[in-house]
C-alpha angles and dihedrals in degrees: 000000000000129000095262092060091045092053094047094047092049092051092048091051088052090048093237139117124247124239114231119191128193132206130159114243113244099035119144082355133322093263091040092054091049090052090051092048091052088051089053089055091047088052093053112277113147096193131027124207108209107205120221104214113233131190096221109041117178100190108026118111124223096274096055091039091055092053094044091050091055091048092051091047088057091052102253111180138196092259087055090055092049090050090053090051089052091052090053091049089053089063091061094250121120111262120210129175117223109206143155112241101248097068091049093049091046092049093047123270097233093039091052093048094046094049093048092049091048092060094047099263115161105207151311137261112214108188098182100040120095123204094244090063097039103086098122090041093052090049094049096045092048089050093052098036095243124153117245119214121190128178134246124191138198088262093055115117120228088255092051092048092051093048093048095046091050090056094050120094100177111034138315114258110220106203093197098184124064112230134025126344124264144126116281135198096230138032111236129218096245093080097063092046092050092050091050092049092048092050089057087064102040146014091219118114115274115212123192129222108191112144094274115181107159139054092243092055090048090052091052093054095040089061090072110010131073093228142016116218119203125182120140094046091059093045091050091056089059094043092051095050113065090183103081092212092054089047092054091047090050091051091050091049092050091049090053092050092048093045090053089050093049092051092045091050093046090060089063094062 
């Protein structure tokens, strides 16, 4: 049983949500991104999504795109992303890679899975891959004991939710806002409804990505979801701090604020 399943089961036994933080590998540098990811774990993140920068993102908002573009300009590669995931795994947190499908397919599905498993990675989130087209991916992730995370959305039908949840082996990612990613000022009502609908189809954990940027927002989602996913807010902290050390400190501080919010919200379950 890999680390992702351990983390999720422990949190469920403690009746609390997990905090999942995202950063793209290679921003501001490969080593700099690894340092920031470690700071996120120190601040309280249970799971880290290591982003694989991609030149043609379909879902990333402007903040994540800006960071990914800088990483690509510096020549970040798939082996760099795998190395970053291994560094996260070494902290004891669960390390996932978040990647569009094309880079995985281009690199080699089995090769990608084998290399991630070899460094202690726990799984992969594939936002633009649907279960009906995931045959080779399902085979490779089963072979290497990696968690598969697919996405559901507010527009997903009950049948689509059930099909997607059945294909997941880590958690179900509830992308609770239609459109691109990005931090938002308020938490909408669609998230709770989507979590409830997904739970009708599966007993797997349901984690919400909704543009969370504050501890209070994290607390609101943690009251009903199994996990709170935060991406753009972490990336913005690095973008806003040109001094790498200050950026890492800012990321750690945000993780601590969000972790406190998640635990506070979990008490309201």
